[in-house]
PyMOL Python script that loads the backbone (N, CA, C, O; Angstrom):
from pymol import cmd

cmd.read_pdbstr("""\
ATOM      1  N   MET A   1      -3.637   9.734  14.664  1.00  0.00           N
ATOM      2  CA  MET A   1      -2.878  10.715  13.251  1.00  0.00           C
ATOM      3  C   MET A   1      -1.928  10.108  12.338  1.00  0.00           C
ATOM      4  O   MET A   1      -1.312   9.062  12.543  1.00  0.00           O
ATOM      5  N   PRO A   2      -1.887  10.555  11.721  1.00  0.00           N
ATOM      6  CA  PRO A   2      -0.510   9.775  10.418  1.00  0.00           C
ATOM      7  C   PRO A   2       0.724  10.431  10.779  1.00  0.00           C
ATOM      8  O   PRO A   2       0.280  11.437  11.332  1.00  0.00           O
ATOM      9  N   GLY A   3       1.081  10.458  10.793  1.00  0.00           N
ATOM     10  CA  GLY A   3       3.185  10.223  10.630  1.00  0.00           C
ATOM     11  C   GLY A   3       3.291  10.045  12.359  1.00  0.00           C
ATOM     12  O   GLY A   3       4.374  10.476  12.756  1.00  0.00           O
ATOM     13  N   THR A   4       2.572   9.605  13.269  1.00  0.00           N
ATOM     14  CA  THR A   4       2.671   9.607  14.808  1.00  0.00           C
ATOM     15  C   THR A   4       3.275   7.926  14.600  1.00  0.00           C
ATOM     16  O   THR A   4       2.747   7.070  13.890  1.00  0.00           O
ATOM     17  N   SER A   5       4.419   7.779  15.372  1.00  0.00           N
ATOM     18  CA  SER A   5       5.118   6.398  15.422  1.00  0.00           C
ATOM     19  C   SER A   5       4.605   5.271  15.396  1.00  0.00           C
ATOM     20  O   SER A   5       5.045   4.337  14.724  1.00  0.00           O
ATOM     21  N   LEU A   6       3.552   5.225  16.170  1.00  0.00           N
ATOM     22  CA  LEU A   6       2.968   3.716  15.910  1.00  0.00           C
ATOM     23  C   LEU A   6       1.865   3.782  15.325  1.00  0.00           C
ATOM     24  O   LEU A   6       1.328   2.689  15.143  1.00  0.00           O
ATOM     25  N   ASN A   7       1.263   4.777  14.918  1.00  0.00           N
ATOM     26  CA  ASN A   7       0.253   5.029  13.677  1.00  0.00           C
ATOM     27  C   ASN A   7       0.815   4.053  12.417  1.00  0.00           C
ATOM     28  O   ASN A   7       1.426   4.665  11.541  1.00  0.00           O
ATOM     29  N   TRP A   8       0.709   2.994  12.290  1.00  0.00           N
ATOM     30  CA  TRP A   8       1.362   1.922  11.562  1.00  0.00           C
ATOM     31  C   TRP A   8       0.071   1.949  10.152  1.00  0.00           C
ATOM     32  O   TRP A   8       0.373   1.775   8.971  1.00  0.00           O
ATOM     33  N   SER A   9      -1.024   2.149  10.547  1.00  0.00           N
ATOM     34  CA  SER A   9      -2.109   1.721   9.287  1.00  0.00           C
ATOM     35  C   SER A   9      -2.602   3.318   8.621  1.00  0.00           C
ATOM     36  O   SER A   9      -3.460   3.419   7.744  1.00  0.00           O
ATOM     37  N   GLY A  10      -1.863   4.510   9.241  1.00  0.00           N
ATOM     38  CA  GLY A  10      -2.129   5.952   8.731  1.00  0.00           C
ATOM     39  C   GLY A  10      -3.243   6.231   8.917  1.00  0.00           C
ATOM     40  O   GLY A  10      -3.697   7.185   8.285  1.00  0.00           O
ATOM     41  N   PHE A  11      -4.239   5.388  10.003  1.00  0.00           N
ATOM     42  CA  PHE A  11      -5.411   6.523  10.339  1.00  0.00           C
ATOM     43  C   PHE A  11      -5.808   7.645  10.779  1.00  0.00           C
ATOM     44  O   PHE A  11      -5.288   8.078  11.807  1.00  0.00           O
ATOM     45  N   SER A  12      -6.685   8.287  10.204  1.00  0.00           N
ATOM     46  CA  SER A  12      -6.757   9.492  11.059  1.00  0.00           C
ATOM     47  C   SER A  12      -8.404  10.137  10.363  1.00  0.00           C
ATOM     48  O   SER A  12      -8.972  10.100   9.272  1.00  0.00           O
ATOM     49  N   ASN A  13      -8.632  10.596  11.481  1.00  0.00           N
ATOM     50  CA  ASN A  13     -10.376  11.160  11.641  1.00  0.00           C
ATOM     51  C   ASN A  13     -10.371  11.987  12.391  1.00  0.00           C
ATOM     52  O   ASN A  13      -9.552  11.998  13.310  1.00  0.00           O
ATOM     53  N   PRO A  14     -11.218  12.862  12.239  1.00  0.00           N
ATOM     54  CA  PRO A  14     -10.820  14.180  12.711  1.00  0.00           C
ATOM     55  C   PRO A  14     -12.068  14.239  14.096  1.00  0.00           C
ATOM     56  O   PRO A  14     -12.108  15.148  14.925  1.00  0.00           O
ATOM     57  N   GLN A  15     -13.248  12.736  14.054  1.00  0.00           N
ATOM     58  CA  GLN A  15     -14.467  13.014  14.538  1.00  0.00           C
ATOM     59  C   GLN A  15     -13.614  11.937  15.722  1.00  0.00           C
ATOM     60  O   GLN A  15     -14.159  11.833  16.821  1.00  0.00           O
ATOM     61  N   ALA A  16     -12.535  11.296  15.528  1.00  0.00           N
ATOM     62  CA  ALA A  16     -12.261  10.143  16.402  1.00  0.00           C
ATOM     63  C   ALA A  16     -11.096  11.144  17.239  1.00  0.00           C
ATOM     64  O   ALA A  16     -10.800  11.157  18.434  1.00  0.00           O
ATOM     65  N   ASP A  17     -10.686  11.793  16.329  1.00  0.00           N
ATOM     66  CA  ASP A  17      -9.480  12.952  17.317  1.00  0.00           C
ATOM     67  C   ASP A  17     -10.196  13.791  18.578  1.00  0.00           C
ATOM     68  O   ASP A  17      -9.731  13.719  19.716  1.00  0.00           O
ATOM     69  N   GLU A  18     -11.362  14.585  18.260  1.00  0.00           N
ATOM     70  CA  GLU A  18     -12.287  14.905  18.673  1.00  0.00           C
ATOM     71  C   GLU A  18     -12.793  14.224  19.953  1.00  0.00           C
ATOM     72  O   GLU A  18     -13.004  14.839  20.999  1.00  0.00           O
ATOM     73  N   ILE A  19     -12.978  12.844  19.778  1.00  0.00           N
ATOM     74  CA  ILE A  19     -13.331  12.349  21.212  1.00  0.00           C
ATOM     75  C   ILE A  19     -12.104  11.808  22.166  1.00  0.00           C
ATOM     76  O   ILE A  19     -11.935  11.879  23.383  1.00  0.00           O
ATOM     77  N   LEU A  20     -11.454  11.337  21.289  1.00  0.00           N
ATOM     78  CA  LEU A  20     -10.261  11.342  22.075  1.00  0.00           C
ATOM     79  C   LEU A  20      -9.987  12.354  23.159  1.00  0.00           C
ATOM     80  O   LEU A  20      -9.628  12.092  24.306  1.00  0.00           O
ATOM     81  N   GLU A  21     -10.220  13.626  22.607  1.00  0.00           N
ATOM     82  CA  GLU A  21      -9.582  15.066  23.003  1.00  0.00           C
ATOM     83  C   GLU A  21     -10.703  15.228  24.278  1.00  0.00           C
ATOM     84  O   GLU A  21     -10.480  15.776  25.358  1.00  0.00           O
ATOM     85  N   LYS A  22     -11.485  14.836  24.004  1.00  0.00           N
ATOM     86  CA  LYS A  22     -12.880  14.881  25.254  1.00  0.00           C
ATOM     87  C   LYS A  22     -12.302  13.921  26.423  1.00  0.00           C
ATOM     88  O   LYS A  22     -11.994  14.425  27.503  1.00  0.00           O
ATOM     89  N   THR A  23     -12.147  12.420  26.175  1.00  0.00           N
ATOM     90  CA  THR A  23     -11.874  11.912  26.625  1.00  0.00           C
ATOM     91  C   THR A  23     -10.604  11.953  28.184  1.00  0.00           C
ATOM     92  O   THR A  23     -10.289  11.202  29.107  1.00  0.00           O
ATOM     93  N   ARG A  24     -10.222  13.385  27.652  1.00  0.00           N
ATOM     94  CA  ARG A  24      -8.634  13.634  28.235  1.00  0.00           C
ATOM     95  C   ARG A  24      -9.206  15.123  29.080  1.00  0.00           C
ATOM     96  O   ARG A  24      -8.490  15.618  29.950  1.00  0.00           O
ATOM     97  N   GLN A  25     -10.260  15.612  28.794  1.00  0.00           N
ATOM     98  CA  GLN A  25     -10.810  16.690  29.961  1.00  0.00           C
ATOM     99  C   GLN A  25     -12.189  15.938  30.781  1.00  0.00           C
ATOM    100  O   GLN A  25     -12.917  16.537  31.572  1.00  0.00           O
ATOM    101  N   VAL A  26     -12.308  14.748  30.448  1.00  0.00           N
ATOM    102  CA  VAL A  26     -13.648  14.619  31.441  1.00  0.00           C
ATOM    103  C   VAL A  26     -13.247  13.383  32.572  1.00  0.00           C
ATOM    104  O   VAL A  26     -12.936  12.207  32.387  1.00  0.00           O
ATOM    105  N   SER A  27     -13.358  13.972  33.481  1.00  0.00           N
ATOM    106  CA  SER A  27     -13.263  12.992  34.528  1.00  0.00           C
ATOM    107  C   SER A  27     -14.426  12.246  35.311  1.00  0.00           C
ATOM    108  O   SER A  27     -14.236  11.724  36.409  1.00  0.00           O
ATOM    109  N   ASP A  28     -15.594  12.241  34.678  1.00  0.00           N
ATOM    110  CA  ASP A  28     -16.536  11.339  35.160  1.00  0.00           C
ATOM    111  C   ASP A  28     -16.418   9.981  34.365  1.00  0.00           C
ATOM    112  O   ASP A  28     -15.995  10.053  33.211  1.00  0.00           O
ATOM    113  N   HIS A  29     -16.676   9.039  34.764  1.00  0.00           N
ATOM    114  CA  HIS A  29     -16.212   7.295  34.579  1.00  0.00           C
ATOM    115  C   HIS A  29     -17.156   7.393  33.681  1.00  0.00           C
ATOM    116  O   HIS A  29     -16.801   7.539  32.511  1.00  0.00           O
ATOM    117  N   ALA A  30     -18.465   7.341  33.976  1.00  0.00           N
ATOM    118  CA  ALA A  30     -19.795   6.671  33.178  1.00  0.00           C
ATOM    119  C   ALA A  30     -19.489   8.019  31.678  1.00  0.00           C
ATOM    120  O   ALA A  30     -19.203   7.461  30.618  1.00  0.00           O
ATOM    121  N   GLU A  31     -19.531   9.201  31.624  1.00  0.00           N
ATOM    122  CA  GLU A  31     -18.918  10.294  30.803  1.00  0.00           C
ATOM    123  C   GLU A  31     -17.903   9.506  29.889  1.00  0.00           C
ATOM    124  O   GLU A  31     -18.091   9.104  28.740  1.00  0.00           O
ATOM    125  N   ARG A  32     -17.016   9.410  30.515  1.00  0.00           N
ATOM    126  CA  ARG A  32     -16.152   8.665  29.970  1.00  0.00           C
ATOM    127  C   ARG A  32     -16.143   7.182  29.498  1.00  0.00           C
ATOM    128  O   ARG A  32     -15.167   6.930  28.791  1.00  0.00           O
ATOM    129  N   LYS A  33     -16.648   6.559  29.626  1.00  0.00           N
ATOM    130  CA  LYS A  33     -17.169   5.302  29.728  1.00  0.00           C
ATOM    131  C   LYS A  33     -17.611   5.235  27.970  1.00  0.00           C
ATOM    132  O   LYS A  33     -17.245   4.497  27.055  1.00  0.00           O
ATOM    133  N   GLN A  34     -18.924   6.821  28.082  1.00  0.00           N
ATOM    134  CA  GLN A  34     -19.489   6.787  26.891  1.00  0.00           C
ATOM    135  C   GLN A  34     -18.917   7.128  25.966  1.00  0.00           C
ATOM    136  O   GLN A  34     -19.223   6.606  24.895  1.00  0.00           O
ATOM    137  N   LEU A  35     -18.032   7.971  25.999  1.00  0.00           N
ATOM    138  CA  LEU A  35     -17.011   8.382  24.881  1.00  0.00           C
ATOM    139  C   LEU A  35     -16.282   7.243  24.440  1.00  0.00           C
ATOM    140  O   LEU A  35     -16.148   7.127  23.222  1.00  0.00           O
ATOM    141  N   TYR A  36     -15.709   6.253  25.292  1.00  0.00           N
ATOM    142  CA  TYR A  36     -14.838   5.475  24.473  1.00  0.00           C
ATOM    143  C   TYR A  36     -15.528   4.665  23.957  1.00  0.00           C
ATOM    144  O   TYR A  36     -14.906   4.069  23.078  1.00  0.00           O
ATOM    145  N   SER A  37     -16.996   4.189  24.123  1.00  0.00           N
ATOM    146  CA  SER A  37     -17.993   3.184  23.328  1.00  0.00           C
ATOM    147  C   SER A  37     -18.462   4.148  22.074  1.00  0.00           C
ATOM    148  O   SER A  37     -19.018   3.711  21.067  1.00  0.00           O
ATOM    149  N   GLN A  38     -18.227   5.167  22.247  1.00  0.00           N
ATOM    150  CA  GLN A  38     -18.360   6.165  20.511  1.00  0.00           C
ATOM    151  C   GLN A  38     -17.051   5.720  19.703  1.00  0.00           C
ATOM    152  O   GLN A  38     -17.127   5.621  18.478  1.00  0.00           O
ATOM    153  N   LEU A  39     -15.917   5.465  20.336  1.00  0.00           N
ATOM    154  CA  LEU A  39     -14.497   5.637  19.880  1.00  0.00           C
ATOM    155  C   LEU A  39     -14.368   4.533  19.071  1.00  0.00           C
ATOM    156  O   LEU A  39     -13.767   4.375  18.008  1.00  0.00           O
ATOM    157  N   ILE A  40     -15.392   3.391  20.116  1.00  0.00           N
ATOM    158  CA  ILE A  40     -14.745   1.918  19.548  1.00  0.00           C
ATOM    159  C   ILE A  40     -15.769   1.404  18.295  1.00  0.00           C
ATOM    160  O   ILE A  40     -15.698   0.597  17.368  1.00  0.00           O
ATOM    161  N   GLN A  41     -16.766   2.368  18.835  1.00  0.00           N
ATOM    162  CA  GLN A  41     -18.181   2.322  17.053  1.00  0.00           C
ATOM    163  C   GLN A  41     -17.543   2.770  15.751  1.00  0.00           C
ATOM    164  O   GLN A  41     -17.696   2.346  14.606  1.00  0.00           O
ATOM    165  N   LEU A  42     -16.665   3.897  16.317  1.00  0.00           N
ATOM    166  CA  LEU A  42     -16.021   4.546  14.855  1.00  0.00           C
ATOM    167  C   LEU A  42     -15.205   3.710  14.297  1.00  0.00           C
ATOM    168  O   LEU A  42     -15.165   3.360  13.117  1.00  0.00           O
ATOM    169  N   LEU A  43     -14.177   3.218  15.678  1.00  0.00           N
ATOM    170  CA  LEU A  43     -13.369   2.458  14.613  1.00  0.00           C
ATOM    171  C   LEU A  43     -13.648   1.302  14.461  1.00  0.00           C
ATOM    172  O   LEU A  43     -12.705   0.748  13.896  1.00  0.00           O
ATOM    173  N   ARG A  44     -14.960   0.197  14.794  1.00  0.00           N
ATOM    174  CA  ARG A  44     -15.103  -0.902  14.399  1.00  0.00           C
ATOM    175  C   ARG A  44     -15.428  -0.508  12.681  1.00  0.00           C
ATOM    176  O   ARG A  44     -14.921  -1.168  11.774  1.00  0.00           O
ATOM    177  N   GLU A  45     -16.445   0.791  12.410  1.00  0.00           N
ATOM    178  CA  GLU A  45     -16.804   1.182  10.947  1.00  0.00           C
ATOM    179  C   GLU A  45     -15.354   1.563  10.252  1.00  0.00           C
ATOM    180  O   GLU A  45     -15.542   1.729   9.046  1.00  0.00           O
ATOM    181  N   GLU A  46     -14.116   1.736  10.576  1.00  0.00           N
ATOM    182  CA  GLU A  46     -13.551   2.894  10.063  1.00  0.00           C
ATOM    183  C   GLU A  46     -12.208   2.363   9.812  1.00  0.00           C
ATOM    184  O   GLU A  46     -11.465   2.516   8.843  1.00  0.00           O
ATOM    185  N   VAL A  47     -12.049   1.649  10.994  1.00  0.00           N
ATOM    186  CA  VAL A  47     -10.126   1.190  11.314  1.00  0.00           C
ATOM    187  C   VAL A  47      -9.681   0.355   9.754  1.00  0.00           C
ATOM    188  O   VAL A  47     -10.259  -0.647   9.333  1.00  0.00           O
ATOM    189  N   PRO A  48      -8.628   0.996   9.130  1.00  0.00           N
ATOM    190  CA  PRO A  48      -7.937  -0.325   8.403  1.00  0.00           C
ATOM    191  C   PRO A  48      -7.637  -1.410   8.742  1.00  0.00           C
ATOM    192  O   PRO A  48      -7.980  -2.241   7.902  1.00  0.00           O
ATOM    193  N   ALA A  49      -6.967  -1.975   9.902  1.00  0.00           N
ATOM    194  CA  ALA A  49      -6.420  -3.145  10.658  1.00  0.00           C
ATOM    195  C   ALA A  49      -6.403  -2.654  11.896  1.00  0.00           C
ATOM    196  O   ALA A  49      -6.064  -1.612  12.457  1.00  0.00           O
ATOM    197  N   ILE A  50      -6.932  -3.845  12.210  1.00  0.00           N
ATOM    198  CA  ILE A  50      -6.763  -4.472  13.836  1.00  0.00           C
ATOM    199  C   ILE A  50      -5.723  -5.405  14.188  1.00  0.00           C
ATOM    200  O   ILE A  50      -5.583  -6.359  13.421  1.00  0.00           O
ATOM    201  N   PHE A  51      -4.583  -5.285  15.695  1.00  0.00           N
ATOM    202  CA  PHE A  51      -3.825  -6.360  15.540  1.00  0.00           C
ATOM    203  C   PHE A  51      -4.423  -6.481  16.617  1.00  0.00           C
ATOM    204  O   PHE A  51      -4.742  -5.602  17.417  1.00  0.00           O
ATOM    205  N   ILE A  52      -4.671  -8.143  16.674  1.00  0.00           N
ATOM    206  CA  ILE A  52      -5.042  -8.964  17.362  1.00  0.00           C
ATOM    207  C   ILE A  52      -4.147 -10.005  18.250  1.00  0.00           C
ATOM    208  O   ILE A  52      -4.555 -10.765  19.128  1.00  0.00           O
ATOM    209  N   ILE A  53      -2.668  -9.806  17.724  1.00  0.00           N
ATOM    210  CA  ILE A  53      -1.795 -10.303  18.937  1.00  0.00           C
ATOM    211  C   ILE A  53      -0.945  -9.530  18.966  1.00  0.00           C
ATOM    212  O   ILE A  53      -0.543  -8.864  18.012  1.00  0.00           O
ATOM    213  N   HIS A  54      -0.310  -9.503  20.755  1.00  0.00           N
ATOM    214  CA  HIS A  54       0.789  -8.364  20.565  1.00  0.00           C
ATOM    215  C   HIS A  54       1.697  -9.610  21.897  1.00  0.00           C
ATOM    216  O   HIS A  54       1.493 -10.115  23.001  1.00  0.00           O
ATOM    217  N   PRO A  55       2.847  -9.562  20.678  1.00  0.00           N
ATOM    218  CA  PRO A  55       3.611 -10.117  21.214  1.00  0.00           C
ATOM    219  C   PRO A  55       4.079 -10.372  22.759  1.00  0.00           C
ATOM    220  O   PRO A  55       3.519  -9.602  23.539  1.00  0.00           O
ATOM    221  N   ILE A  56       4.829 -11.132  23.258  1.00  0.00           N
ATOM    222  CA  ILE A  56       5.524 -11.003  24.424  1.00  0.00           C
ATOM    223  C   ILE A  56       7.252 -10.823  23.996  1.00  0.00           C
ATOM    224  O   ILE A  56       7.902 -11.616  23.315  1.00  0.00           O
ATOM    225  N   GLU A  57       7.826  -9.321  24.727  1.00  0.00           N
ATOM    226  CA  GLU A  57       8.791  -9.523  24.537  1.00  0.00           C
ATOM    227  C   GLU A  57       9.721  -9.630  25.890  1.00  0.00           C
ATOM    228  O   GLU A  57       9.905  -8.644  26.604  1.00  0.00           O
ATOM    229  N   PRO A  58      10.177 -10.667  26.118  1.00  0.00           N
ATOM    230  CA  PRO A  58      11.148 -10.692  27.347  1.00  0.00           C
ATOM    231  C   PRO A  58      12.059  -9.743  27.250  1.00  0.00           C
ATOM    232  O   PRO A  58      12.167  -9.409  26.070  1.00  0.00           O
ATOM    233  N   LYS A  59      12.629  -9.268  27.815  1.00  0.00           N
ATOM    234  CA  LYS A  59      14.054  -8.805  28.035  1.00  0.00           C
ATOM    235  C   LYS A  59      15.316  -9.252  29.172  1.00  0.00           C
ATOM    236  O   LYS A  59      15.194  -9.878  30.225  1.00  0.00           O
ATOM    237  N   ALA A  60      16.208  -8.841  28.711  1.00  0.00           N
ATOM    238  CA  ALA A  60      16.804  -9.709  30.394  1.00  0.00           C
ATOM    239  C   ALA A  60      18.255  -8.744  30.403  1.00  0.00           C
ATOM    240  O   ALA A  60      18.784  -8.320  29.376  1.00  0.00           O
ATOM    241  N   PHE A  61      18.750  -8.510  31.770  1.00  0.00           N
ATOM    242  CA  PHE A  61      19.778  -7.344  31.403  1.00  0.00           C
ATOM    243  C   PHE A  61      20.718  -7.817  32.365  1.00  0.00           C
ATOM    244  O   PHE A  61      20.455  -8.707  33.174  1.00  0.00           O
ATOM    245  N   SER A  62      21.570  -7.360  32.299  1.00  0.00           N
ATOM    246  CA  SER A  62      23.164  -7.742  33.709  1.00  0.00           C
ATOM    247  C   SER A  62      22.351  -6.990  34.826  1.00  0.00           C
ATOM    248  O   SER A  62      21.515  -6.087  34.799  1.00  0.00           O
ATOM    249  N   PRO A  63      22.777  -7.527  35.545  1.00  0.00           N
ATOM    250  CA  PRO A  63      22.263  -6.867  37.264  1.00  0.00           C
ATOM    251  C   PRO A  63      23.203  -5.046  36.771  1.00  0.00           C
ATOM    252  O   PRO A  63      22.485  -4.101  37.098  1.00  0.00           O
ATOM    253  N   LYS A  64      24.259  -4.703  36.253  1.00  0.00           N
ATOM    254  CA  LYS A  64      24.795  -4.045  36.170  1.00  0.00           C
ATOM    255  C   LYS A  64      23.819  -2.818  35.832  1.00  0.00           C
ATOM    256  O   LYS A  64      24.155  -1.683  36.170  1.00  0.00           O
ATOM    257  N   VAL A  65      22.862  -3.002  35.304  1.00  0.00           N
ATOM    258  CA  VAL A  65      21.802  -2.108  34.551  1.00  0.00           C
ATOM    259  C   VAL A  65      20.733  -1.686  35.833  1.00  0.00           C
ATOM    260  O   VAL A  65      20.143  -2.387  36.655  1.00  0.00           O
ATOM    261  N   GLN A  66      20.769  -0.241  35.610  1.00  0.00           N
ATOM    262  CA  GLN A  66      19.649   0.230  36.848  1.00  0.00           C
ATOM    263  C   GLN A  66      19.288   1.695  36.025  1.00  0.00           C
ATOM    264  O   GLN A  66      19.753   2.604  35.337  1.00  0.00           O
ATOM    265  N   GLY A  67      18.431   1.309  36.487  1.00  0.00           N
ATOM    266  CA  GLY A  67      17.276   2.516  36.192  1.00  0.00           C
ATOM    267  C   GLY A  67      16.624   3.002  34.726  1.00  0.00           C
ATOM    268  O   GLY A  67      16.387   4.076  34.173  1.00  0.00           O
ATOM    269  N   TYR A  68      16.427   1.106  34.324  1.00  0.00           N
ATOM    270  CA  TYR A  68      15.331   0.648  33.233  1.00  0.00           C
ATOM    271  C   TYR A  68      14.054   0.013  34.043  1.00  0.00           C
ATOM    272  O   TYR A  68      13.928  -0.999  34.733  1.00  0.00           O
ATOM    273  N   ASP A  69      13.098   1.141  33.620  1.00  0.00           N
ATOM    274  CA  ASP A  69      11.669   0.742  33.702  1.00  0.00           C
ATOM    275  C   ASP A  69      11.203   0.219  32.655  1.00  0.00           C
ATOM    276  O   ASP A  69      11.367   0.923  31.659  1.00  0.00           O
ATOM    277  N   ALA A  70      10.601  -0.900  32.459  1.00  0.00           N
ATOM    278  CA  ALA A  70      10.023  -1.970  31.531  1.00  0.00           C
ATOM    279  C   ALA A  70       8.153  -0.788  31.095  1.00  0.00           C
ATOM    280  O   ALA A  70       7.147  -0.611  31.781  1.00  0.00           O
ATOM    281  N   VAL A  71       8.475  -0.374  29.928  1.00  0.00           N
ATOM    282  CA  VAL A  71       6.881   0.345  29.367  1.00  0.00           C
ATOM    283  C   VAL A  71       6.083  -0.778  28.933  1.00  0.00           C
ATOM    284  O   VAL A  71       6.686  -1.845  28.816  1.00  0.00           O
ATOM    285  N   PRO A  72       4.699  -0.752  28.638  1.00  0.00           N
ATOM    286  CA  PRO A  72       3.767  -1.959  28.168  1.00  0.00           C
ATOM    287  C   PRO A  72       3.733  -2.044  26.867  1.00  0.00           C
ATOM    288  O   PRO A  72       3.462  -3.087  26.272  1.00  0.00           O
ATOM    289  N   ASP A  73       3.998  -0.978  26.331  1.00  0.00           N
ATOM    290  CA  ASP A  73       3.934  -0.701  24.190  1.00  0.00           C
ATOM    291  C   ASP A  73       5.540  -1.324  24.069  1.00  0.00           C
ATOM    292  O   ASP A  73       5.890  -1.204  22.895  1.00  0.00           O
ATOM    293  N   GLY A  74       6.537  -1.899  24.836  1.00  0.00           N
ATOM    294  CA  GLY A  74       7.429  -2.876  24.413  1.00  0.00           C
ATOM    295  C   GLY A  74       8.992  -1.942  24.097  1.00  0.00           C
ATOM    296  O   GLY A  74      10.137  -2.196  24.470  1.00  0.00           O
ATOM    297  N   MET A  75       8.505  -0.908  23.339  1.00  0.00           N
ATOM    298  CA  MET A  75       9.536   0.246  23.491  1.00  0.00           C
ATOM    299  C   MET A  75      10.350   0.227  24.590  1.00  0.00           C
ATOM    300  O   MET A  75       9.944  -0.068  25.715  1.00  0.00           O
ATOM    301  N   MET A  76      11.861   0.626  24.236  1.00  0.00           N
ATOM    302  CA  MET A  76      13.107   0.753  25.121  1.00  0.00           C
ATOM    303  C   MET A  76      12.933   2.030  25.175  1.00  0.00           C
ATOM    304  O   MET A  76      12.851   2.711  24.152  1.00  0.00           O
ATOM    305  N   ARG A  77      12.850   2.534  26.412  1.00  0.00           N
ATOM    306  CA  ARG A  77      13.811   4.369  26.845  1.00  0.00           C
ATOM    307  C   ARG A  77      15.335   3.861  27.797  1.00  0.00           C
ATOM    308  O   ARG A  77      15.529   3.367  28.907  1.00  0.00           O
ATOM    309  N   LEU A  78      15.682   4.039  27.339  1.00  0.00           N
ATOM    310  CA  LEU A  78      17.052   4.357  27.977  1.00  0.00           C
ATOM    311  C   LEU A  78      17.448   5.703  28.378  1.00  0.00           C
ATOM    312  O   LEU A  78      18.625   6.006  28.571  1.00  0.00           O
ATOM    313  N   LYS A  79      16.664   6.348  28.479  1.00  0.00           N
ATOM    314  CA  LYS A  79      17.311   8.161  28.975  1.00  0.00           C
ATOM    315  C   LYS A  79      17.989   7.772  29.646  1.00  0.00           C
ATOM    316  O   LYS A  79      19.180   7.634  29.368  1.00  0.00           O
ATOM    317  N   ASN A  80      17.364   7.393  30.999  1.00  0.00           N
ATOM    318  CA  ASN A  80      17.402   7.509  32.671  1.00  0.00           C
ATOM    319  C   ASN A  80      18.373   6.188  32.965  1.00  0.00           C
ATOM    320  O   ASN A  80      19.116   6.218  33.946  1.00  0.00           O
ATOM    321  N   VAL A  81      18.354   5.327  32.312  1.00  0.00           N
ATOM    322  CA  VAL A  81      19.766   4.129  32.515  1.00  0.00           C
ATOM    323  C   VAL A  81      21.372   4.464  32.480  1.00  0.00           C
ATOM    324  O   VAL A  81      22.136   5.343  32.081  1.00  0.00           O
ATOM    325  N   TRP A  82      21.393   3.173  33.169  1.00  0.00           N
ATOM    326  CA  TRP A  82      23.428   3.680  33.635  1.00  0.00           C
ATOM    327  C   TRP A  82      23.555   2.512  34.325  1.00  0.00           C
ATOM    328  O   TRP A  82      22.699   1.874  34.938  1.00  0.00           O
ATOM    329  N   LEU A  83      24.874   2.271  34.136  1.00  0.00           N
ATOM    330  CA  LEU A  83      25.568   0.965  34.604  1.00  0.00           C
ATOM    331  C   LEU A  83      26.214   0.959  35.794  1.00  0.00           C
ATOM    332  O   LEU A  83      27.290   1.550  35.886  1.00  0.00           O
ATOM    333  N   LYS A  84      25.746   0.396  36.716  1.00  0.00           N
ATOM    334  CA  LYS A  84      26.409   0.617  38.176  1.00  0.00           C
ATOM    335  C   LYS A  84      27.774   0.203  38.325  1.00  0.00           C
ATOM    336  O   LYS A  84      28.347   0.340  39.406  1.00  0.00           O
TER     337      LYS A  84
END
""", "prot")
cmd.dss("prot")
cmd.show_as("cartoon", "prot")
cmd.util.cbc("prot")
cmd.orient("prot")
């Protein structure tokens, strides 16, 4: 969806949105796999850019920093962080 924080390419496709919405509603593994296969095929045909590298961004904090949970997207969320 355009305008979202990590959609740097501006990709927007109603069919992709519909498939993603279905994946959120289906609990059957085989059916979800089929939906994601459809999405991958659509992305192969239409996506304007694909990032092939995800840099490792190590973070180090003082032992005084408490409550920090690392998130795989690399963005820092400090809402629940405090100093000991």
